C-alpha positions in Angstrom: -66.1 -67.3 50.0 -62.8 -66.3 51.8 -60.1 -64.4 50.1 -58.0 -67.6 50.1 -60.7 -69.4 48.1 -60.8 -66.8 45.3 -57.4 -67.9 44.0 -57.2 -71.2 42.1 -53.7 -72.6 42.6 -54.4 -75.3 40.0 -55.1 -72.7 37.3 -52.7 -71.8 34.5 -53.3 -68.1 35.3 -50.4 -66.8 37.6 -51.4 -66.1 41.2 -50.5 -62.5 40.8 -52.9 -62.1 37.9 -55.7 -63.8 39.8 -55.0 -61.5 42.8 -54.9 -58.5 40.5 -58.3 -59.5 39.0 -59.9 -59.9 42.5 -58.5 -56.6 43.8 -59.9 -54.8 40.7 -63.3 -56.2 41.5 -63.1 -55.1 45.1 -61.8 -51.7 44.0 -64.8 -51.3 41.6 -67.1 -52.2 44.5 -65.7 -49.4 46.6 -64.4 -51.7 49.2 -61.1 -49.9 49.8 -62.6 -46.3 50.0 -61.1 -45.7 53.5 -57.7 -47.3 53.0 -56.0 -49.8 50.7 -54.5 -52.9 52.5 -50.8 -53.1 53.2 -48.7 -55.7 51.4 -48.5 -57.8 54.6 -52.3 -57.6 55.1 -52.8 -58.9 51.6 -50.2 -61.7 52.1 -52.1 -62.9 55.2 -55.6 -62.4 53.7 -54.9 -64.3 50.4 -52.2 -66.7 51.7 -49.7 -65.8 49.0 -46.1 -64.7 48.9 -45.0 -61.1 49.3 -43.7 -61.2 45.7 -47.1 -62.2 44.4 -48.7 -59.3 46.3 -46.1 -56.8 45.2 -46.5 -57.7 41.5 -50.3 -57.3 41.6 -50.1 -54.0 43.6 -47.4 -52.7 41.3 -49.7 -53.1 38.3 -52.5 -51.3 40.0 -50.2 -48.5 40.9 -49.0 -48.2 37.3 -52.7 -47.5 36.3 -52.6 -44.5 38.6 -55.3 -45.9 40.9 -53.3 -45.9 44.2 -51.6 -43.1 46.0 -48.9 -44.1 48.5 -48.3 -41.6 51.3 -45.3 -42.0 53.5 -46.3 -42.6 57.0 -50.0 -42.7 56.2 -50.4 -45.8 54.0 -51.9 -46.3 50.6 -55.2 -44.8 49.4 -57.4 -45.2 46.4 -57.0 -42.0 44.3 -60.2 -40.3 43.5 -60.4 -38.7 40.1 -59.9 -35.0 40.3 -62.5 -34.1 37.6 -65.8 -35.8 37.1 -67.9 -35.2 33.9 -71.6 -36.1 33.8 -72.6 -37.7 30.5 -75.7 -37.2 28.4 -75.1 -33.4 27.8 -72.9 -31.5 25.4 -70.1 -30.2 27.6 -67.0 -28.1 27.3 -63.8 -29.5 28.9 -62.7 -25.9 29.6 -66.0 -25.3 31.5 -65.8 -28.6 33.3 -62.4 -27.9 34.7 -63.0 -24.3 35.6 -66.2 -25.3 37.4 -64.0 -27.3 39.8 -62.0 -24.2 40.6 -59.0 -25.2 38.6 -57.5 -22.9 35.9 -57.6 -24.5 32.5 -54.9 -23.5 29.9 -53.7 -25.0 26.7 -50.4 -25.4 24.8 -51.3 -25.0 21.2 -49.4 -27.7 19.2 -51.0 -26.9 15.9 -53.5 -24.5 14.4 -53.6 -24.7 10.7 -55.3 -25.7 7.5 -55.2 -29.3 6.4 -56.6 -31.7 3.9 -57.4 -35.1 5.5 -59.8 -37.3 3.4 -60.7 -39.6 6.3 -61.8 -36.8 8.5 -63.5 -35.0 5.7 -65.8 -38.1 5.3 -66.8 -37.8 8.9 -67.6 -34.1 8.4 -69.7 -34.9 5.2 -67.5 -32.7 3.0 -65.5 -33.6 -0.2 -62.3 -35.6 0.6 -60.1 -32.8 -0.8 -61.9 -30.1 1.2 -59.8 -27.8 3.3 -60.2 -28.3 7.0 -59.4 -26.2 10.1 -57.2 -28.3 12.4 -56.5 -27.5 16.1 -54.3 -29.6 18.3 -53.8 -28.7 22.0 -52.3 -30.1 25.1 -54.9 -29.3 27.7 -53.7 -28.4 31.2 -55.6 -28.4 34.5 -53.6 -26.1 36.8 -50.1 -26.9 35.5 -50.8 -30.7 35.1 -51.3 -32.2 31.6 -54.9 -33.6 31.3 -55.6 -34.2 27.6 -54.3 -34.1 24.1 -57.1 -32.6 22.0 -57.4 -32.8 18.2 -60.3 -31.0 16.5 -61.3 -30.6 12.8 -63.9 -28.2 11.4 -64.9 -27.3 7.8 -62.6 -24.4 6.8 -65.2 -22.1 5.1 -67.0 -21.9 8.5 -64.0 -21.9 10.8 -61.4 -19.8 9.0 -61.6 -16.9 11.5 -60.4 -19.4 14.2 -56.9 -19.3 12.6 -56.3 -15.9 14.3 -57.7 -17.0 17.7 -55.5 -17.4 20.8 -56.4 -20.8 22.3 -54.0 -20.6 25.3 -56.9 -19.9 27.7 -60.3 -20.1 26.1 -62.9 -22.6 25.0 -63.2 -23.5 21.3 -67.0 -23.2 21.5 -66.7 -19.7 22.9 -64.5 -18.7 20.0 -66.8 -20.4 17.5 -69.7 -18.4 18.8 -67.8 -15.1 18.9 -65.8 -15.3 15.7 -67.9 -17.6 13.5 -71.4 -17.0 14.8 -72.2 -20.7 15.3 -72.4 -23.2 18.2 -72.9 -27.0 18.5 -76.6 -27.9 18.6 -76.3 -31.6 18.9 -73.7 -34.3 19.0 -72.6 -37.8 20.0 -69.6 -39.3 21.6 -67.8 -42.7 21.8 -65.6 -43.2 24.9 -63.2 -46.1 25.1 -60.0 -47.0 27.1 -56.8 -47.0 25.1 -53.0 -47.3 25.6 -51.8 -44.0 24.1 -49.0 -43.9 21.6 -45.6 -42.8 22.6 -46.1 -39.1 21.6 -49.3 -38.7 23.6 -47.8 -40.6 26.6 -44.9 -38.2 26.7 -47.2 -35.2 26.5 -49.4 -36.5 29.2 -46.7 -37.9 31.5 -48.1 -41.5 31.4 -46.3 -44.8 31.9 -46.0 -47.2 28.9 -48.7 -49.5 30.2 -51.0 -46.8 31.6 -54.4 -46.5 30.0 -56.3 -43.3 29.1 -59.7 -42.4 27.6 -60.1 -41.8 23.9 -63.1 -39.6 23.4 -64.4 -39.2 19.8 -67.0 -36.5 19.4 -69.0 -35.4 16.4 -71.2 -32.3 16.7 -73.6 -30.6 14.3 -75.2 -27.2 13.8 -77.8 -25.9 11.4 -78.4 -29.4 10.2 -74.8 -29.9 9.1 -71.7 -31.6 10.6 -69.7 -29.0 12.5 -66.9 -30.7 14.4 -64.9 -33.9 14.6 -62.8 -34.2 17.7 -60.5 -36.9 19.1 -59.3 -36.4 22.7 -56.9 -38.6 24.7 -57.7 -37.9 28.4 -55.8 -39.1 31.4 -58.0 -41.7 33.2 -56.3 -41.2 36.6 -57.5 -37.7 37.1 -60.7 -37.6 34.9 -63.8 -39.7 35.1 -67.3 -39.9 33.6 -70.6 -40.3 35.4 -73.9 -41.5 34.2 -77.1 -40.9 36.3 -80.5 -42.4 35.5 -83.7 -43.2 37.3 -86.6 -45.6 36.9 -89.6 -45.4 34.7 -89.2 -44.1 31.2 -86.0 -42.2 31.7 -83.2 -43.0 29.3 -80.4 -45.3 30.4 -76.9 -45.9 28.9 -77.0 -48.1 25.8 -74.2 -50.4 24.6 -73.7 -50.0 20.9 -71.4 -51.7 18.4 -68.5 -49.8 16.8 -70.2 -47.6 14.2 -67.1 -46.1 12.7 -66.8 -43.2 15.2 -63.6 -44.7 16.4 
C-alpha cells in the first residue's frame, strides 16, 4: 500500500489526524532512524497540503519526539536514559551509570498523615508517615518529580538526611538499616498536572510516565512511591527470550494507580 492509500479522504477523521497516526506507526517501527522527512517530502509522499503536514508534525514535535537542527534537518530524538525492567532499580544509579550527575531539589521532607497512602503501606489510616518530594535533575535538566512515603517509625532518621545528591535507598540502608527486598511497579502514560508540568518544563499536551512503585522488606510494606518522569528523555526496556523465560504481562488496574 502506498502512502497515498493510507489516508482515507472519505473518513470523518481529519487528514492531519490520519497522517499523524500513520507517522506514529512508522516511528514505532524505526523507519525514520536516519532522518525524519521534510515537510515537502511528506506533502509529495502523502499527496496532502503543507498545512496538513505541518499540523501532524507539530503535534509529534510537541511530544518531544523530534529534534530540528538548523541546516541539518529533523531527527528522531533518542531518549537520553534507558531503564531495563524486571529488576529493582534506583533512578539515581541509573542516571549516574550513564555518566550524568544526578541531583535533587528537595521540595518537601516531613511527617504527614495520609489515610489513602497508609492503606497502601498496610498501616492504620492515622499513622504518621515520612514524606519526601523531590525534583530530580539529570545534569541540570529536570527529569522527574518524585514523591515517596514510608512508615515513620522506620524512616524517622531520614528527616535529617540531605537528599540533594544521594539515593534514598542508600540513606535507608545507612540510617535505618533496611533496604527493599522485593517490589512491583505500574507504569502508564499521563498528562501531568500544571504544577508538575512547570517543574519538568513540559508543554500542556506533552505526556510523561507515571511510575507507581511499592516495595517491601522483612515481610512488610516499606515504600510507596509515585514518580512523574519525562518521556522525551527517559525510556524503559524489556528483554526476554524463548523457552520458559518470563515475558511481560498485561494486567488490569489493581489499585496501584
